[in-house]
N, C-alpha and C positions, 0 to 999 in steps of 0.2 A: 873637264878631263883632268885626271891627276897628273902632276908633273913628275919628272924623274926622281926628285927627292922624296915625294910622297910614295912612289912605287917602291923605292928602296926600303922605306920604313915599314911598308906592308909586308915585304919579304922577310925583314928581320924580326917582325913581331913574334912569330912562333918561338924564336930562339931567346927572345927577351922575357917571355912569359914565365918560364921556370924561375927567373930571378926576381919575381915579385916578392913582397914582404914575407908572406907565409912560407912559400915554397923555398925561399932562400934560407929561412931558418931551419927547415928540415934538412936541406942539403948540407948545411955547414956544421950542424951540431950532431955529434955522435961520440959517446964516451969511448975512450981508447980500448977498453976491454969488451966492447960490444960490437955487434953487427947490425947495421941499420938498413932495412929494406924500405927506402923512402917512398916509392910509389904506393906500397901497400900499408905504409905507416906502421910497420912492425919493427920492434927492437928486441934483439936476443943477446943476453949477457950470461950465457950458461957456463957453469963450472969454471968460474974465474977466481974462486976463493975470495970473493968480495965480502967485506965485513959490514958494509952499509950500502943503502940504496944509492946507486950512482947518480951524480948530478949531470947537468948538461945533456939530458935526454930531450930530444925534440918535443916541443910543447904539444904538437898535434898527434903524437903517438897514440895509437888505439890499442895495440897489443904489445905487452911487455913481458918477456920471458926471463926470469931470474933464477930458474931452478938450478940446484946443485951448488949454491954458494954457501957462505958461512955467516949469514946475517945475524942469527941468534935473537935479535930484538928488532921489532918494527916500532919505531918511535911515533909519537903523535904527528899527524899531518905529514907522514913520510912521502906522500905522492901529491902534495898540494899543487905542484907545478905541472901536473899532467891531467888536466880536467877532462880530456877527451878519451881517456882509457875506457875500453870496453872489456878487455881480457887481461887478467893479471895472474901470472903463474909464479908461485913461490914454493913449489915442491922441493923437498930435500934441501932446505936451507938451514937446518939445525935451529929453527926458530923456537925459542923457549918462552918468549913473552910478546904479546901483542898489546901495546899500550892503548889506553882509552883514546878514542879519536884517531887511531892510526890511519884510517881510510877516509877521513873527512875530506870532502872536496871531490870524491869520485862518484858523483851523482849519475854518471852514465855507465858505470861498470855493470857488466852482465854476468861475468864469470870470475870468481875468486877461488884460486886453488892453493890451499894451505896444507895439502896432504903430505904425509911422511915427514913430519917435523917432530918437535919434542914438547908440544904444548900440553901442559897439565891442567890448565884452567883458562877460561876466557873472562876477562873483566866485563862488568855489566855493560859498558859503553864501547867495547872494543870494535863492534861492527856498525857503529853509528855512521850515518851519511851514505849508506848504500841502498838508497830507496829504489833503484832500478835493478838491483842484483837479482838474477834468475837462478843461478846455480852456485852453491857453496860446497867446496870439497874440504872436509876436515878428517878424512880417513887416515889411518896409520899414525895417529898421535898417541899421547899418553893421558888423554882426558879421563878423569875419574869422576867428575861431577859436572852437572849442568845446572846453572842457576836460572830460575824463572826470570824472564826479562832479557836474557842474553840475545834472543833473536827478535826482540820486539820491534826493531826498526827495519825488518826485512820483509815487508809486506808483498813484494813482488817475487820472492823466491819460489820456484816450483820444485827444485830438487835439493835436498840436504843430505850429504853423505857423512855419517859419523861411524862408519864401519872400522873395525880393527883399532879400537881404543880400549880403555880400561874401565868403562862405565859399569857400575854395579847396581845403581838405583836411579830411577827416573822420578823426580818429584812432580807434584801437581803443577799443571800449566807450564811444563818444561819448554813447550814450543809455542808459547803464546806470541801472537803476532804473525805467524806463518799462515796467513789466511788463504794463500794461493798454492801452498805446497801440495804437490801431487804424489811425490815419491820421497819417503823417509827411510834411509838406510841405517840400521842399527846392528847389523850382523857382526859377528866376531868380536863381541864384547864379553863382559862377565855379568850381564844383567840377571839378577835373581828376583827383583821386585820392580813392579810398575805401580806407582800410586794410582788410585782409582781415577783421578782426573789428569793423569800424565799426558794423555793425548787429546785433552779438551782444547778447543780452539783451532782445530784443523779441519775446517768444513770441506775443503777441496781434496783431502787426502784420498788417493785411489790405490796406492801400493805401499805396503809396509814390510820391510825386511828385518826380521828378528832372529834369523837362523844363527846357529853356532853361539848360543848364550847359555846361561845356567838356570833357565826357568824350569822349576820343578812342577809347576801346575799352570794350567792355562789361565792367564790373567784376563778372564772374560770381561770383568767390570771395566777394566782400563781400555781394552780393545774396542769395546762397544761404544766408547765415546767417539771413535772415528767412524761414524755411521755410513760414510760414503765409500768405505773400503771395497775394492773389487778384487784385490789380490793380497793375500796374507801369507808370509813365509815364516814358518816356525820350526823348520827342520833342525836337527842336531841340537835339540834341547832335551834334558833328562826327564820328560814327562813319563809317568807310568800309567796314568789313567786320565780319561777325559769324559765328562758327563754333563748333563743339562744343568746341574748345579753350578758349573763353572761360569754360567751366565753369558755365554757368547751370543750376542744378538747383533747381527750385521745383515740388514735386509738386502743390501746390494752385493754381497760377497759372491764372486764367481769362482775363484780358485783358492784353495787352502792347502798348504804344504805342511805336513807333520812328519816328514820323512826322516829316517835315520835317527830316531829318538830311542825311548825306552818303553813305549806303549805296550802294556800287557793286557789292557782291557779298554773297551770303548762302549759307552752306554748307547742304547738305540736312539735316544733323543739328544745326543750330544750336540747335534747341529740343527735342532728343531726350529731354531729362530734364525736360520740362514736359508730362507726359502729359495733363493736363486742360485745356490751353490751348484756349480757345473762340474768341477774337477776336484777330487779329493785324493791327495798323495799321501799314502801311509807306508811307503816302501821302507824296508830296512828296520822294522820294529820287532817286537817280540810277541806279536799277536798270533795265537794259535786258533782263535775263533773270532767271529765278527757277527753281530746281530744285524738283521735287516734295519736299515736306517730310516727313521721317521722324521718327516719334516722337509728335507731338501728335495722337493718334488721335481726340480730340474736337473738333478744329478745325472750325468751321462758317462763319466769316466771315474773309475776307482782303481788306484794303483796299489798293488799289494805285494809286489816282488820283494823277496828277501825276508818274508815272515814265515815262521814255522807253522803253517796252516795245517790243522788236523781235519782231513776230509772224511770224517766219519758221519754217522747219522745226524749228529747235532749241527752239521753244516748244511743240511737240507733246506732249512728256511732261508739261508743266505742265497743259495743257488736259485730257489724259487723266486725270491725277491729280485735278484739280478735280471732274471728273464722277464718278470712281470713289469719291472720299471725300465727295462731296456737300457741297463747300465753296462757299459763295456768295462771289463776288469782284466787284470793280469795277475800274475802270481802262480805259484806251483805248490802242490801238496807236499808236506813233509812226512805225513803219515795218514793212514796206516800203511804198512810196508807195501801192500799190493798196489797202492796208488801213488807211491812216492815218485815225485818228479812229474806227475801228470799236471798239465796246465789247467788252472781252475776254470777258465772259460770253455774248456773242451768237455767238461763233465756235465751230466744230466742228473737231476735229483734222484732218478732211479738207480744211478750208479753207486749211490751211497747206501750201504747196508745198514739196517737197523736191527741188530741182534737182540738177544734177551736183555732185560734191564740189568745194568751193571757190567755187562760184558765189554762194552766199548771202553769204559774206564779202566778195566783190567788190562785190555789190549794196549791202551795208551801207556799205562804205567809200566808194562813189560818192555815196550819199545824205548821208553825214556830211560829205563834202567840199562838197556843194552847199549844205547848210544845217545850221547848228549845231542841236542839240536845244534846244527851248524850256525855259526854267526853269518850274517849277510856278507856275501863276497867270498866265503871260504870255498875252496874247491871241494867237489864231492869226495867223500871218504875221509876228509880231515875233521878232527874233532875240535870244537871250540875250546880254546885255551891251550891247544897243543903247542902254540908258539911261545908260551911262557908258563910260569909256575901257577899252580892252583891247588888248594887243599883237596884231598881225595873225595870228600863228600860234597863238594861245592861245584858250582858251574861258573866259569869265568868267560865272558864274551869279549874278545879283543876289540871288535868293531865299535861297541858302545862303551867299552872300558867299565863294564858293570860286572860285579861278582855277587853271587847269591848263595847263601847256605840256609835259606828260609825253611823252618820246620824240619830240621834234620836230627833233632834230639840231642844236639851238642851240649856238653856240660862244661865246656871251656871255650874261650874265644880262640878260633883256629888261627894259624899263621901260614905264611907262604903265598900270599896273594900277589898278583902282578904289581909291580911298582907304579904303573900308570893308572891303577884303579881309581875311578872317580866316584862310583857309587858302590857301597858295600851293604848288603842286606843280610842281617843276622836275626831277623825276626823269628819269634815263636820257637826259641830254643830254651835251655834251662841252665843258665849260669848266673847265680845270685850276685857275683862280684865281677867287676871289670878291673883287672889288676893293673899295676903300674906298667907303662910302656906296652900296652896291649896290641898296638897296631904299628909295629916297626916297618919302616920303608914305605909308608903310605903318605908321603908328603903331598901328593896330588889329590888326595881324597877330598871330595866336595860334600858328599852326603853319606851319613852313617845311620842305619836303621837298627835300633835295639829294642823295638817294641815287644811286649809280651814275652819277656825273658825271665821274669821273676826276680829282677834286679833289686837288691837292697842297698848296694853301695858301689860307688866309683872311687877307687883308691887314689891317693895323691899321685899325680903324673899319669893317670889313665889315658889321657889324650895327648901325651907327649909326642911331638913331631908332626902333629896334624895341622901344619901351617896353612893349608888351603881349605880347611873344613868350614863350611858355611851352614849346613843343616845337620842338626843332631836330634834324632827322634828317640826319646826315652819314655814315651807314653805307655800306659797300661802295665806299670811295674809296681814295686812295693817301696819305692824311695820315699823317705821322710825328710831327707836333707841332702844338701850338696855343699862341698867346700870349694873355696877358690883354688886350692891346690889340685883338686880333681879336674878342674877345667883349664888349668894353665897348659899352654902348648897348643891352644886353638885360638889365636888372637883374632882371626877373621870370622869367628862364629857369629852368624847373624840371626839364626832361627833356632830357638831352643824349645822343644816340645816336651812338656812334663804333665800332660793331661792324665787324669785318672791314676794318680799316685796317692801318697799318704801325707802330703805336706800340710802342716798346721800353721806354719809361718813362712813368709816369703823368704826364699834362699838369698837374702840380700848380699851376704858375704861372697857368694859365688859370682854374683854379677860384677864384682870388682875385677874379675879376671877376664871379663868379656867386653872390651872397649868398643867393639863393633856391633853389639847386640841390637838388632833391629826389631825383632818380634819375639815376645815371651808368651808361651801358652801354658797356663796353669789351671785350665778348666777342670771342674769336677774333682777337686781336692777337698781339704777340710780347713782352709784358711778362715779365721774368724775375725781378724782385725788387721788393718794396714796402719802401721805406725811410722812416724818420721824416721828416716834412715833406711827403711826397707828397700828403697830404690836408689840408694846412694851410688850404686854402680851402673845405673841405667840411663846415663846421660845421652846416649845415642838412641834410646828406645823410641820407636815410632808406634808400635802396636802392642797393647797389653790386654790379654784375655784372661779374665778372672771369673768367668761364668760358672754357675753351679757350685759355689763354695758355701760357706756359712757366714759370710761377712755381715756383721751387724754395725760396723763402724769403720769409717775411713777418716783418720785423724787429719786435721789441718797440717799441711806440710808434707804429708806422706807421699804425695805424687810430685812434689815440687822439683826434685832433681831431674825429672824426665820432661824438660821444657820442650822437647821436640815431639812429644806424644801427639799422634794424629787420631788414633783409634783406641777407645777405652770401653771394654765390655765388662760390666758389673751386673749383668742380668742373672736371674735365678739365685739371688742371695737373700739376706734377711735384713736389708736396709729399710729402716722405718721412715727415712726422709732423704731427700736429695743431699748429697755431701757437698753443699755449696762452697764451704770454706776450703775443702780439699781441692776444688777445681781452680783455685787461685794459682796463677803462675803457669797456666797451660795455654799459651797464646796460639798454638798451632792445632788445637783439638778440632777435628772435623766430624767425628762420629762418637756419640755417647749412647751406650746401651744400658738401660735401667729396667727393662721389662722383667716381669716375674718377681719383683720385690714388693713387700707389703707397705707401699708408700702411703696409701690412704688419702693424702692431700698434698697439694703443691702450694708453698707459700710465695709471697711476692719476691721477685728477684732471684728465684731459685737457680737460674742459669746465667746470671749476669756476668760472672767471671769469664765465661767462654762465649759471650754473645757476639763478639766480632768475628769469630772463626767457625763456629759450629754450623754444620750443613745437614746433619742427619741426627734426629733425636727419637729414641725408642722408649716409650712409656707404656706399652701395651701390657695387658694382663697384670696390672700392678695394684688392683683393688682401689683405684682412685674413685673417690666419691665427691671430692671438692677440689676445684682449681681456682685460686685467687685471681682477681682481675689483672694483677700485675705479675703473675707467675712467669710469663714469658717476656717480660720487659727486658730490654737489652739485647734480645735476639733480633738481629737486624735482617737486612735483605739477603744475607748469605744462606739462611736456612732454606733447604730444598725439600726436606721430607719431615713430617711429624706423624708419629704413630701413637694413637691413643685408643686403639681398638680393644675390645674385651675388657672394659673397666665397668664401674658402677655409676657412671656419670648420668645424673638426671638433668643437669643444666651445665652450661659452659659459657663463659663470657666470650664476646667477640674478640678476634685477634687481628685488629687492623694493622699492626706493625709488621705482619708476616705476609707481605704482598707478593713475594717472589716464590712462594711455595709451588712445587711441582707435584707433590703428593701429600694428601692429608687423609688419614684413615681414622674414622670415628665409628666404625661399625661395631656392633655388639655392645652398645651402651643403651641403658633403658631411659632414653630422653623423655622428659615430661614436657609436652608441647603446650605451654601456656605463655602468657605475656612476659614471664621472666626469661624465656628463651628467645624472645624477639630479636635482641641484638645479634645472637648467633645466626638466626634465620637471615637477617639482612646481610651479614658478612658473607655467609655461604652463597647468597644469591648473586654476589658480585664476583664469585670465583668460577672459572671455567674448568672445574675439576669434579670428579666423582668422589664423594667423601664417605658414602655408606652410612650416614647418620639417619636413623629412622625413629619415629615416635613410638614409644611403648605405651604411654598414657597421654591424655585420657582415652577411654575405649573408643570414642568417636574418631580419634585420629590415629589409632594403632595401625602400624605398618606404612604410614605415609612418610615420604622423605621430608626431613626437616627443611631442606632447601626449597622444595616445591610446595609445601603445605601453606600456601598464602591464605587460604580461607580460615585456617586455624587462628591466624594472627590479625585478621581484619578488624576485630572488635577491640584490639589493644589501644590504650590511650596514645594519641599522636599518630597512629598508623593511618587513619582515614585522612587526617590533614596532610600527612606526608604524601599519600597517594594523590590527593588533589593537587598538591604542589607540583608533583611530577607530570600531571596531565594538564597541558596548557589550555586556556579557555578558547573556544572556537572564535574565529574572526570572520567577518563578512567575506564570502567568497571561498572559505575553506570548505572541505568536504563535509564537516560536521554541520554547517548551516548553508544549505544550497541557496544560491542567488536565484533571482527570477528566471534568468536564462537557463541555469542548470536545472531548475524545477521543470521548465518547459521541455528540455531535452530528455529528462528522466521520464516525464509523462509520455513523450513520443515513443521512447524505447519500450515502455510498458505496454502501450497499445499495440505496437508491432509484435511483441512477444505473445500477446493474447489473441491476435488476429482481428482486433476491433478496428 
C-alpha cells in the first residue's frame, strides 16, 4: 500500500505534468508582439508592423499567423526553428521577395498563404522544402511571369491560387511537378496566350479557373493537355467565336462556363470532343442565334440569359433539338417584336413563323435599325451605350466594353468611343489611311480590328496613346510597308496580324517599336527572301507565320535575333531545301512547318540545330522523293509528331532514334515494298501507332500495310535467320514437343471428343 508521501506525489502529478520539458517551452516562450494559444499551438502576430519574422516563437507551434505586417522579404530558412508548422499565414505583409530556400525545414506545412503581397517573381527554388504542402495561396500579387520548375517540389499540392496577378503568358510546363493538383485558379489576370503544353503535367486537375482574362480565342490545344478536367471556367474573356477548329478535346468535362464574353457565333461542333458535357453557360454574350450542338450527348443544361436571341424561323432547329435532346435552357427572345421578352423554354417550334424567303432578314434589319440590342443587365427600354458616348453609326456595349462599326461604309476612323472600350471593331469600311492620333482617349483598348478596310498606310503616330493594345488586326488590306513611327505608342502589342497584304520584305524596322511582340502573322504576302536583320526587333517573338509567300531562301542568321521562337511556319513557299543554317540559334523551337515546299530531298543533319527542342515537324506535300539515312539525326526523344504524308517516297530508312513519337503519318506515299524497305518494316513493327504507310508496288503487294506485310519481306536476306532467332527451339516438356505423359493425355482427350 502506498504511503502518505507516495499519495501526495500522485495528487501533485497532474500539476507537475504541464511543466515537463516540451510544455514548459510552450508556456514560457511567446514574442511580446504576439498572442500564443498554447493548448492549440497557435501563435498570432497580426498587424504589429513587424519588419522581420519574430524569434522566440514556441518550437512546437503548428499555426503561425503573421498577416498585416511589413516583412517585405522572406530570407533563407526564415522558419527553420519551427519544424512543426502546418499552417503559415503571410497575407498583406508587403512581401516583395521570397529568397531561395525561404521555407526549407517546413516539411510538415500544409497551407502557405502569401496572398495580397507585392511579389513580381518567384525564384526557381523559393518553394523548396515544402513536400507536404497541400494548398498554396498566391492571389493578389504582381506576378508577371511563371518560370518552369517553380512548383517542381510541390508534389502534394491540391490547390494553387494565382488569381488577381499580372500574368500575360503561360509557358510550356509552367506547372510541372503539381501531379496532385485538382484546382488551379488563374482568374483575373491578363492572360492572352497559353503555350500548347502550358498545362502538361497536371494529371489530377479537375477544375481550372481562367475567367476575367484577355483570351481572344479558345486555347483548345493547351486546355486539352489537362484531360481530366471536369469544370472549366472561361467567362469574361473577349472570345468572339468558338468552333471545332479550336481543338477543345476534354473527354471528362462536365461543366463549361463561357459567360459574359463577346461570343457572336458558335459552331455546331464546337464541343464535339467533350462527350460528357452536362452544363454549358453562355450567359451575357452577343449570340443572336445558336445551332443544335453536335457531340455532347449528355448535355442537360444550357444557359443563354442576356443574349440578343432572334426567335424567328431560323431558331426552329434549336428548339427542336432542345426538346429532342431534353436540354433545359433559359434566356429570352430579343426579337422579333411580337415575341420580345418571351422565355425560350416556353416556345414551341410552331410558334416561330417562317415567312417568304428574305422576309425574316428584312424584319430583323428594320428592328435593328429602330433600336440597338440591349447589353446584358440593361433595364428594358434603355439603349446600349446610353450611359456613355458612342459614334452615331456604331454600337457600344458597356457590359463587355466592346464597340463595333463593322461594315458601315465609313470613310474615316470615327471618334467619340467610351474611354473604357477594350475591343474596337472597324472591319469592312473604306479608309485607306489611319491618320496620326486616330484613337484618342482609348488607353484601355486591348484589341483593334481594321481588316478589309482598303488600308495602304498607317501614318506616324497612328497608334499614339494605345498603351494597353495587345491585338492589332490589319489583315486583308493593301499594305506594302510599316514604319516604326506608325506603331510607336503601343508598347504592349503582342499580336500583329498582317495576312493577305502586299509585303515583299519583312517590315523589320517596324518591329523595333514592338518590344513585346509575341506573334507575327504575315501569311499570304509576297515575301521572297529573309535576310539578316529582318528580325532585329523580334527578340520577344515566339510565333512567326510566313506561310503562303514566295520565299526561296532564308539566309543564315536571318532568324537569329528571335532566340525565343517556338513556332515557325514556312509552309507553302518555294524553298528547295531545308534552311538548316538559318535554324542555328533557335534553342526553343517546338514546331516547324515546311509542308508544301518543293524540297525533293532531305540531306543528312537537316534538322540538327533544333534537335534538342523540336516536338512537331511537318514535311507533308513537299515532293519528297529521297530521305537520307541521317536526315533526322539529332532529333531526339522530344519529337512527338512527324508528318510525311502525300509525298513521292518509294523507300524510307528506319528511324530508330525517334522512339517517343506519338504520331507518324506516312500515308499517300507510293512505297515500293521490296527488301530495300525491310528496315522501315522492322521499325514500324515495333511502333504501337497507325502510320498509314501502304505498298503501291509491286502489284502483288499493292494496298497492303507496310507494317503488316510480313510475307513480302520473308525472302529478304537475313530475315529468315532473324525470325528463327526470335523463335526459341522447343525443349522437352514444352508445348512444341509433347512428353510421353502429355501425348497420353492428348490421345485420351481425342478419344473422348470422338466418342471412341
